[in-house]
C-alpha positions as CSV (number, residue, x, y, z in Angstrom):
1,M,13.4,18.1,1.5
2,P,15.8,17.0,4.3
3,E,19.4,16.7,3.2
4,G,20.2,13.2,1.9
5,A,16.5,12.2,1.6
6,V,15.5,10.1,-1.4
7,P,13.1,12.0,-3.8
8,L,9.5,10.7,-3.5
9,E,9.4,10.0,-7.2
10,L,12.3,7.5,-7.0
11,L,10.4,5.5,-4.3
12,R,7.4,4.9,-6.5
13,T,6.7,1.3,-7.2
14,P,7.9,0.7,-10.8
15,P,5.9,-1.3,-13.3
16,P,7.5,-4.7,-14.1
17,V,9.5,-5.0,-17.3
18,E,9.2,-8.5,-18.8
19,R,9.4,-10.6,-22.0
20,A,6.1,-11.0,-23.8
21,D,5.7,-14.6,-22.8
22,A,6.6,-13.9,-19.2
23,A,4.1,-11.0,-19.1
24,R,1.3,-13.2,-20.5
25,N,2.0,-15.8,-17.8
26,R,2.1,-13.2,-15.1
27,A,-1.2,-11.7,-16.3
28,A,-2.8,-15.1,-16.3
29,V,-1.6,-15.9,-12.8
30,L,-2.7,-12.6,-11.4
31,E,-6.1,-12.8,-13.0
32,A,-6.6,-16.4,-11.7
33,A,-5.5,-15.4,-8.2
34,A,-7.7,-12.4,-8.1
35,R,-10.7,-14.4,-9.1
36,L,-10.0,-17.3,-6.7
37,F,-9.3,-14.9,-3.8
38,A,-12.5,-13.0,-4.4
39,E,-14.6,-16.2,-4.7
40,H,-13.1,-18.2,-1.8
41,G,-11.1,-15.9,0.4
42,V,-7.3,-15.6,0.5
43,E,-6.8,-18.2,3.3
44,A,-8.8,-20.9,1.5
45,V,-6.8,-20.7,-1.8
46,S,-3.6,-22.7,-2.4
47,M,-0.8,-22.0,-4.8
48,D,-1.6,-25.3,-6.5
49,Q,-5.1,-24.1,-7.2
50,V,-3.8,-20.8,-8.6
51,A,-1.3,-22.6,-10.9
52,A,-4.0,-24.9,-12.2
53,A,-6.5,-22.1,-12.8
54,A,-3.8,-20.0,-14.6
55,G,-2.6,-23.0,-16.7
56,V,1.0,-22.7,-15.6
57,G,3.3,-25.2,-13.8
58,K,3.7,-25.1,-10.0
59,G,7.4,-24.6,-10.4
60,T,6.9,-21.6,-12.6
61,L,4.5,-20.1,-10.1
62,F,6.8,-20.6,-7.1
63,R,9.9,-19.4,-9.0
64,R,8.1,-16.3,-10.0
65,F,6.3,-15.3,-6.8
66,G,8.0,-17.3,-4.1
67,D,4.9,-18.0,-2.0
68,K,1.3,-16.8,-1.6
69,A,2.4,-13.7,0.2
70,G,4.6,-12.8,-2.8
71,L,1.6,-13.5,-5.1
72,G,-0.5,-11.2,-2.9
73,A,2.1,-8.4,-3.1
74,A,2.2,-8.7,-6.9
75,L,-1.6,-8.3,-7.0
76,L,-1.4,-5.2,-4.9
77,D,1.3,-3.6,-7.1
78,A,-1.1,-2.1,-9.6
79,R,-3.4,-0.7,-6.9
80,E,-0.4,0.8,-5.1
81,R,0.9,2.4,-8.3
82,T,-2.5,4.1,-8.9
83,L,-2.4,5.6,-5.4
84,Q,1.3,6.7,-5.8
85,D,0.5,8.4,-9.1
86,A,-2.4,10.2,-7.5
87,I,-0.1,11.5,-4.7
88,L,2.6,12.6,-7.2
89,R,0.6,14.0,-10.1
90,G,-3.1,13.9,-9.2
91,P,-5.3,16.8,-8.1
92,A,-5.0,18.4,-4.7
93,P,-5.5,17.8,-1.8
94,L,-4.2,14.2,-2.4
95,G,-1.9,15.4,-5.1
96,P,0.3,18.5,-5.2
97,D,-1.0,22.0,-5.5
98,G,-1.8,23.5,-8.9
99,P,-0.6,26.9,-9.9
100,D,-2.8,28.7,-7.4
101,G,-1.6,26.8,-4.4
102,G,-3.3,27.0,-1.1
103,T,-3.5,23.3,0.0
104,T,-2.0,22.9,3.5
105,P,0.1,19.9,4.8
106,D,-2.8,18.9,7.1
107,E,-5.2,18.8,4.2
108,R,-2.9,16.7,2.2
109,L,-2.2,14.3,5.1
110,A,-5.9,13.9,5.8
111,A,-6.5,13.2,2.1
112,F,-3.7,10.5,2.1
113,V,-5.1,8.8,5.3
114,T,-8.6,8.7,3.7
115,A,-7.3,7.4,0.3
116,Y,-5.0,4.8,2.0
117,L,-7.8,3.5,4.1
118,D,-10.0,3.2,1.0
119,Y,-7.3,1.1,-0.6
120,L,-6.6,-0.9,2.6
121,L,-10.2,-1.8,3.4
122,E,-10.9,-2.9,-0.2
123,H,-7.9,-5.3,-0.2
124,L,-7.5,-6.0,3.6
125,D,-6.8,-9.7,3.4
126,L,-4.1,-9.3,0.7
127,V,-2.5,-6.4,2.5
128,R,-2.3,-8.3,5.8
129,M,-0.7,-11.3,4.0
130,S,1.8,-9.1,2.2
131,E,2.7,-7.3,5.4
132,T,3.1,-10.3,7.7
133,A,4.8,-13.0,5.7
134,G,8.2,-13.2,7.4
135,R,9.8,-11.0,10.0
136,G,9.7,-7.3,9.2
137,S,8.0,-7.8,5.8
138,R,5.8,-4.7,6.1
139,Y,8.9,-2.5,6.4
140,R,10.8,-4.2,3.5
141,I,8.2,-3.8,0.8
142,G,8.9,-0.9,-1.5
143,A,5.5,0.7,-1.2
144,Y,6.1,1.3,2.6
145,R,9.1,3.4,1.9
146,F,7.0,5.6,-0.4
147,W,4.2,6.0,2.1
148,H,6.7,6.8,4.9
149,R,8.6,9.4,2.9
150,H,5.4,11.1,1.8
151,V,4.0,11.3,5.3
152,A,7.3,12.4,6.8
153,L,7.6,15.2,4.3
154,L,4.1,16.4,5.1
155,L,4.7,16.3,8.8
156,A,8.0,18.2,8.4
157,A,6.2,20.8,6.4
158,G,3.5,21.1,9.1
159,G,6.3,22.2,11.5
160,R,4.7,20.7,14.7
161,T,6.8,17.6,15.1
162,A,10.3,17.3,16.4
163,D,10.9,14.0,14.6
164,A,9.0,13.6,11.4
165,E,10.7,10.3,10.5
166,H,9.5,8.7,13.7
167,D,6.0,10.2,13.7
168,A,5.5,9.0,10.1
169,H,6.2,5.4,11.2
170,A,3.8,5.9,14.2
171,L,0.9,7.1,11.9
172,L,1.5,4.3,9.4
173,A,1.4,1.8,12.3
174,V,-2.2,2.8,12.8
175,L,-2.8,2.1,9.1
176,A,-1.2,-1.4,9.2
177,G,-3.4,-4.2,7.8
178,E,-3.1,-6.4,10.8
179,H,-3.9,-3.5,13.2
180,V,-7.0,-2.4,11.2
181,A,-8.2,-6.0,10.8
182,A,-8.0,-6.6,14.6
183,L,-9.9,-3.4,15.4
184,L,-12.5,-3.6,12.7
185,P,-15.0,-6.0,14.4
186,E,-14.8,-4.0,17.6
187,L,-14.7,-0.4,16.4
188,G,-16.1,-0.5,12.9
189,E,-14.8,1.3,9.8
190,E,-16.2,4.8,10.8
191,R,-14.4,4.9,14.1
192,I,-11.2,3.6,12.6
193,R,-11.3,6.3,10.0
194,A,-12.1,9.1,12.5
195,G,-9.3,8.0,14.9
196,A,-6.7,7.9,12.2
197,L,-7.7,11.3,11.0
198,R,-7.6,12.7,14.5
199,L,-4.1,11.3,15.0
200,A,-2.9,12.8,11.7
201,A,-4.3,16.2,12.6
202,R,-2.5,16.2,16.0
203,L,0.8,15.3,14.4
204,V,0.8,17.8,11.5
């Protein structure tokens, strides 16, 4: 690991710690939002509708989540933690090697790109909203720091890049929700996946 780098485990999105009543309200809001977003689409659902469906006051909803982008980011947290856990402790090639070893950095990077695209395409509207609400939001969310550190470590281990930090940002730019959503109608999912994997292979 480069000197001064933050350990990957410390960048993992932590689960929320809450009072019991706050946790119940949070669960009710997230359940209502997930259902409404699935039924009507993210753009068509208002925060007022979510509050009414969850049985909480609008003030409570706005204080807790800020806006719809904050609500979308909260919905994604559990999905992100699942992927982060798989990277840290799951089986290879997405997770680290077992006692026998043998998984190469390029295999792990290809597994990450594939798994991240699975996650992204399943929740594309929510990811786009969480990434684009406000200037630089994509780079401020905690999960991005985790993805970037993981990719940079794999690129550095591959030994073919002169600047793993920069190239990790470049690869993640190809996986941005707004970018993928713009290309999807023209190129389709298969070509987007193939192109991202080709770029990863060249970098590592």
